[in-house]
C-alpha positions in Angstrom: 90.9 85.0 57.4 88.8 85.3 57.2 86.3 89.3 56.8 81.9 94.3 57.0 79.5 97.0 57.3 75.8 96.5 57.1 74.8 96.2 53.5 77.0 96.5 50.5 80.4 98.0 50.4 80.8 99.4 46.9 84.1 99.4 45.2 85.5 102.9 44.8 83.4 104.3 47.7 85.0 107.6 48.7 87.2 107.8 51.8 85.5 110.2 54.2 87.1 113.5 55.2 87.5 112.2 58.7 90.8 110.4 58.8 92.9 108.2 60.9 94.8 108.8 64.1 97.3 106.7 62.1 98.1 109.8 60.0 101.7 108.6 59.8 100.8 105.4 58.0 102.9 104.6 55.1 105.9 106.8 55.9 109.0 106.8 57.9 110.8 104.0 59.7 109.9 104.7 63.3 106.6 105.1 65.1 105.7 108.1 67.3 108.3 108.3 70.1 106.0 110.4 72.3 103.4 107.7 72.3 105.7 105.2 74.0 107.8 107.4 76.2 106.1 106.7 79.5 106.4 103.9 82.0 105.9 100.2 81.6 103.0 99.3 79.4 101.4 96.0 78.5 99.3 95.6 75.3 96.9 92.7 74.8 96.7 91.8 71.1 94.2 89.2 69.8 94.6 88.1 66.2 93.7 85.2 63.9 97.2 84.8 62.3 97.6 81.2 63.3 99.0 80.0 59.9 102.1 80.9 57.9 103.2 83.3 56.7 101.0 85.5 58.9 102.2 84.0 62.1 105.8 84.8 61.4 105.0 88.2 60.1 102.9 89.1 63.2 105.6 87.7 65.5 108.2 89.8 63.7 106.1 93.0 64.2 105.9 92.4 67.9 109.7 91.8 68.3 110.6 94.8 66.2 108.3 97.1 68.0 109.3 95.9 71.4 113.0 96.4 70.4 112.2 100.1 69.6 110.1 100.5 72.7 111.6 98.5 75.6 109.0 99.8 78.0 106.2 98.1 76.0 105.2 94.4 76.3 102.8 93.0 73.7 101.0 89.9 74.9 99.6 87.9 72.0 96.6 85.7 71.9 96.4 83.9 68.6 93.1 82.2 67.8 91.5 80.2 64.9 88.8 82.1 63.1 85.7 80.6 64.7 87.3 80.5 68.2 88.1 84.2 67.8 84.6 85.1 66.8 83.2 83.2 69.8 85.6 84.9 72.2 84.9 88.3 70.8 81.2 87.8 71.1 81.7 87.1 74.8 83.7 90.2 75.4 81.3 92.4 73.4 78.5 91.2 75.6 80.6 92.0 78.6 81.3 95.5 77.2 85.1 94.9 77.3 87.7 94.4 74.7 91.4 93.6 74.3 93.7 96.5 73.5 94.0 95.5 69.8 92.0 92.8 68.0 91.3 91.5 64.6 88.3 92.9 62.8 86.7 92.6 59.3 84.6 95.7 59.9 80.9 95.9 58.9 78.0 94.9 61.1 80.2 93.2 63.7 82.3 96.3 64.1 79.0 98.4 64.4 77.8 96.1 67.2 81.1 96.6 69.0 80.8 100.4 68.5 77.3 100.3 70.0 78.7 98.3 72.9 81.2 101.1 73.5 84.2 98.9 73.4 86.2 100.4 70.5 88.2 103.6 70.0 87.4 106.2 67.3 90.6 106.5 65.3 89.4 109.5 63.3 91.1 112.8 64.1 91.3 115.5 61.5 90.3 116.1 57.9 93.9 116.9 56.8 95.4 113.5 57.8 94.3 111.0 55.2 96.7 108.1 55.0 97.6 106.0 52.0 95.0 103.3 52.5 92.9 102.5 49.4 89.2 103.4 49.5 88.2 99.7 49.1 90.4 98.7 52.0 89.3 101.4 54.4 85.6 101.5 53.7 84.5 98.5 55.8 86.0 100.1 58.9 84.1 103.4 58.5 80.8 104.0 60.2 78.9 107.3 60.0 81.9 109.2 58.7 84.3 107.9 61.3 87.1 105.3 61.2 87.2 102.5 63.8 89.8 100.2 62.4 92.8 100.0 60.1 93.1 97.6 57.2 96.0 95.2 56.9 95.0 93.7 53.6 92.1 93.5 51.2 91.1 90.9 48.6 88.4 88.8 47.1 87.0 85.3 47.1 87.3 83.1 44.0 88.1 79.6 42.8 91.6 78.2 43.4 92.0 75.2 41.1 94.5 72.5 40.1 95.4 73.0 36.5 96.8 69.5 36.2 93.6 67.8 37.5 91.5 70.0 35.3 93.5 69.1 32.2 93.3 65.4 33.1 89.5 65.7 33.3 89.4 67.3 29.8 88.7 70.8 31.1 90.7 73.1 28.9 89.9 76.5 30.5 88.2 77.7 33.7 84.4 77.9 33.5 83.0 81.4 32.9 79.3 80.5 33.4 77.4 78.6 36.0 76.3 75.9 33.5 79.9 75.5 32.4 80.9 75.3 36.1 78.5 72.4 36.7 79.9 70.7 33.6 83.4 71.1 35.0 82.3 69.4 38.2 80.8 66.5 36.3 84.0 66.0 34.3 86.2 66.0 37.4 84.0 63.4 39.0 84.0 61.3 35.9 87.8 61.4 35.9 87.9 60.1 39.5 88.8 63.5 41.1 87.1 65.1 44.0 85.8 68.3 42.3 85.6 70.6 45.4 87.1 70.6 48.9 84.8 72.1 51.5 85.2 72.7 55.2 81.6 71.9 56.1 82.2 71.8 59.8 83.2 75.5 59.9 80.2 76.6 57.8 81.6 80.0 56.8 83.4 78.6 53.7 80.0 77.3 52.5 78.3 80.7 52.7 80.5 82.0 49.9 78.6 79.9 47.4 75.2 81.2 48.4 76.5 84.8 48.7 78.1 84.7 45.2 75.0 83.1 43.7 72.8 85.8 45.4 75.1 88.4 43.9 74.8 86.9 40.5 71.0 86.2 40.5 69.5 88.9 42.7 72.2 91.5 42.2 74.2 93.8 44.6 71.3 96.2 44.8 69.0 93.5 46.2 71.6 92.6 48.9 71.9 96.3 49.8 68.1 96.7 49.9 67.7 93.5 52.0 70.0 95.1 54.6 67.3 97.7 55.2 64.1 95.7 54.5 65.4 92.6 56.2 63.7 90.5 53.5 65.5 87.8 51.7 62.5 86.0 50.3 62.6 87.6 46.9 63.0 85.3 43.8 66.6 86.2 43.3 67.6 84.9 46.8 65.5 81.7 46.4 67.0 81.1 43.0 70.5 81.4 44.6 69.5 78.5 46.9 68.2 76.5 43.9 71.4 77.0 42.0 73.4 75.9 45.1 71.2 72.8 45.5 71.9 72.0 41.8 75.6 71.9 42.8 75.1 70.0 46.0 73.0 67.4 44.2 76.0 66.5 42.1 77.8 65.5 45.4 80.9 67.5 44.4 82.6 67.6 47.9 85.0 65.2 49.5 83.7 62.3 51.6 83.1 63.5 55.1 83.1 67.2 54.2 80.4 68.0 56.8 82.9 67.3 59.5 85.9 68.8 57.8 87.8 71.8 59.1 89.5 74.4 56.9 93.2 74.6 57.8 93.9 71.2 59.5 96.1 68.6 57.9 93.0 66.7 56.6 90.9 69.9 55.9 89.8 71.8 52.9 93.0 73.7 52.3 95.1 70.6 52.7 93.1 68.7 50.1 93.7 71.3 47.4 97.3 72.0 48.6 98.0 68.2 48.5 96.6 67.8 45.0 93.6 65.7 46.2 90.8 68.0 45.1 90.2 70.0 42.0 89.3 73.3 43.6 88.1 75.4 46.5 86.2 78.7 46.8 88.3 80.8 49.1 89.9 84.2 49.6 93.3 85.5 48.6 94.9 83.8 51.5 94.3 80.4 50.0 97.7 79.7 48.4 99.5 80.4 51.7 97.2 78.2 53.7 97.2 75.4 51.1 101.0 75.4 51.3 101.0 75.4 55.0 98.4 72.7 55.4 99.0 70.5 52.4 102.4 71.3 50.9 101.1 73.3 48.0 100.9 72.4 44.3 103.2 75.1 42.9 102.7 76.1 39.3 99.7 73.8 39.0 97.6 76.3 41.1 95.4 78.7 39.2 92.7 81.2 40.0 89.4 82.1 38.3 86.5 84.4 39.4 83.1 83.1 40.4 81.2 82.4 37.1 78.4 84.4 35.7 74.8 83.1 36.1 72.8 83.1 32.9 69.8 85.4 33.2 70.9 86.8 36.6 70.7 90.5 37.7 74.4 90.6 38.8 77.6 90.9 36.7 80.5 88.5 36.7 82.8 91.5 37.4 81.3 92.0 40.8 83.4 90.6 43.6 82.9 89.2 47.1 85.6 89.9 49.5 87.0 91.9 52.4 90.2 92.1 54.3 91.8 91.8 57.7 92.2 94.7 59.9 92.6 95.7 63.6 90.5 97.7 66.0 91.6 99.3 69.2 89.8 98.8 72.5 88.1 101.9 74.0 90.4 101.8 77.1 93.6 100.8 75.3 96.8 102.9 76.0 98.2 105.2 73.4 100.9 102.7 72.7 98.2 100.4 71.1 97.5 103.0 68.4 101.2 103.6 68.0 101.8 99.9 67.3 99.2 100.0 64.5 101.0 103.0 63.1 104.2 100.9 63.2 102.7 97.9 61.3 101.1 100.2 58.8 104.4 101.8 57.7 105.0 101.2 54.0 108.2 99.2 54.7 106.2 96.8 56.8 103.3 96.7 54.4 105.6 95.7 51.5 107.2 93.0 53.5 103.8 91.7 54.4 102.7 91.6 50.8 106.0 90.1 49.6 105.5 87.2 52.1 102.3 86.3 50.4 100.3 86.9 53.6 97.9 89.2 51.8 97.2 91.8 49.2 98.1 95.5 49.8 95.7 97.8 51.6 97.8 100.9 50.8 98.6 102.7 47.5 102.2 102.1 46.6 102.5 98.6 48.1 101.1 96.7 45.1 104.6 96.6 43.5 105.6 94.1 46.2 103.2 91.4 44.9 105.4 88.5 43.7 103.0 85.6 43.3 101.5 85.4 39.8 98.1 84.2 41.1 97.9 87.0 43.7 98.7 89.5 41.0 95.7 88.0 39.1 93.5 88.5 42.1 94.7 92.1 42.6 94.1 92.8 38.9 90.7 91.2 39.0 89.8 93.2 42.1 91.1 96.4 40.6 88.7 95.9 37.7 85.7 94.9 39.7 82.5 96.9 39.0 81.1 96.2 42.4 82.2 94.8 45.8 80.3 92.9 48.4 81.6 92.4 51.9 81.3 88.8 53.3 77.7 88.5 54.4 78.6 87.0 57.8 80.3 90.2 58.5 78.3 92.7 56.4 75.2 92.0 58.5 74.7 91.9 62.3 76.3 88.8 63.8 73.1 86.9 64.4 72.1 87.4 60.7 75.5 86.3 59.5 75.4 83.2 61.7 71.9 82.3 60.3 73.2 82.6 56.8 76.1 80.3 57.6 73.9 77.8 59.4 71.1 77.8 56.8 73.4 77.5 53.9 75.1 74.6 55.6 71.7 73.0 56.0 71.0 73.5 52.3 74.3 71.9 51.3 73.6 69.0 53.6 70.1 68.5 52.2 68.2 69.3 55.4 66.9 72.7 54.2 65.2 73.8 51.0 66.1 77.0 49.2 62.8 78.5 50.3 63.5 77.6 54.0 66.9 79.2 53.8 65.4 82.5 52.5 62.7 82.4 55.2 65.1 81.6 58.0 67.5 84.4 57.1 64.6 86.8 56.8 63.1 85.8 60.2 66.5 86.4 61.9 67.1 89.7 60.1 63.6 91.1 61.1 64.2 90.0 64.7 67.5 91.9 64.7 65.8 94.9 63.2 
C-alpha cells in the first residue's frame, strides 16, 4: 500500500534504453535455472502484503518458487505500512538492507541508492521487458532501474452508492463545490460522509496533494521539487480548500486515533457500510472486504473532483504502485525470484485476485472487478500523473507533508503554516 521519484512522474514518460536484469519478465513458466543451481541459499524478503488477497498471493509465490528451487529458503517479514517505513529508515541509516524489500520508488529509493544499499537491475539496452512506462518510471533514476513494479494504480474516491442515493446524491461530484455539497447532504442524512485513518497520517496527505494538483498544478509541484518552495498561492489555496472540508466535520468520530486496516479503521467503516466514502488507492476494495466485509455492488469509484479556477486538470491522477528492490549484497537468487513473480502467468493471477492493477502490457485482460476496470480506464486516459508526495520527495519532506496536513485537518495548523513548514523542511533537505 501504500507508493516515487523526486518531483513529478509524468504519465507516458519513456522507458529508458537501460533495461532490467529481469529481461525474462513476462515470458515462460520457469525462472533462470542457472541462478539457483548452487548450494543452500537463504533470501530475506520484507514486504507490506499483510492483508488479503496480497498475503495469500505472496505466500503462494514463495511456496511455488521454493518447490522449483529446493536449495532456496525465502524468509518472509511482513510489516504494516508505517512499521515497514520505520524499519527501512533504520536499515538505510545503517547502510544495510534485506535481500528483497518493498519499494514505491521516488525520493526514498534515491536515498537508498545514495546509501549504497540497493542493486542496479539495469543490464543492456536490448532487454526491455513488458512493464508499462507508467509502472516502471518511479523505479528509474538517472537512466538506470533499481526496482521492479508489481502493480500501478491511482487514488480516488471509493463510495457507497446506496448511502449516496439515500442522501439524495444522484451522481458522483465532479467539482469541489459539488463535493462539499455531497458531504453536507450525507451529514444531513445521518451518514458519516468520509472515513479517515487520522492516526496513520498518510491517508490524509492525499487530500492536500490532490488539491495542490488541482489548484497549483503539476508543473508547480515539479518546480517545487527543485526550488523547495511550497509557499506559492496555489499551495496555500490547497490548504484553504482542505480547511473548508475539515470545517464541515466530515470524518468519523475519533478519526484522529483511527488506523487504516484494523477492524474499526478507515477501510472497515466503508467496507461495513458505515461511512459514505474514502479517498484511497486501487487496493481499497480488497482491504475494505478484508477489514469490514465489503459492500458488493454498492461500491463505486469516482476521480478526485476538479477545482474551479485551478491550474490543474481533473484528468490528472495521483498514484503509484508497489514494487520490489534488491539489496546490494543479495544473492543472484533474489533477482531470480523477482523474475519468477514477474512472469505473465503470475502477473495475471495477481490481477485476477484483485490484489492490484497490472504493471505489464498484456495483463490488463485479467481485470475482473468492474470498479478496478474503471480505475484502469481512468488511469489510461490520465493527462498527467503525480507520485504520492510522501514518496516523490525525500523522506523528511514526505513526513513533514503528512504531519503538517494532519495538523491542518485537526485544526492545529493554518494553510499558511502548512506551506511554510513543508518549505522549511524541503530547504533543509536541499
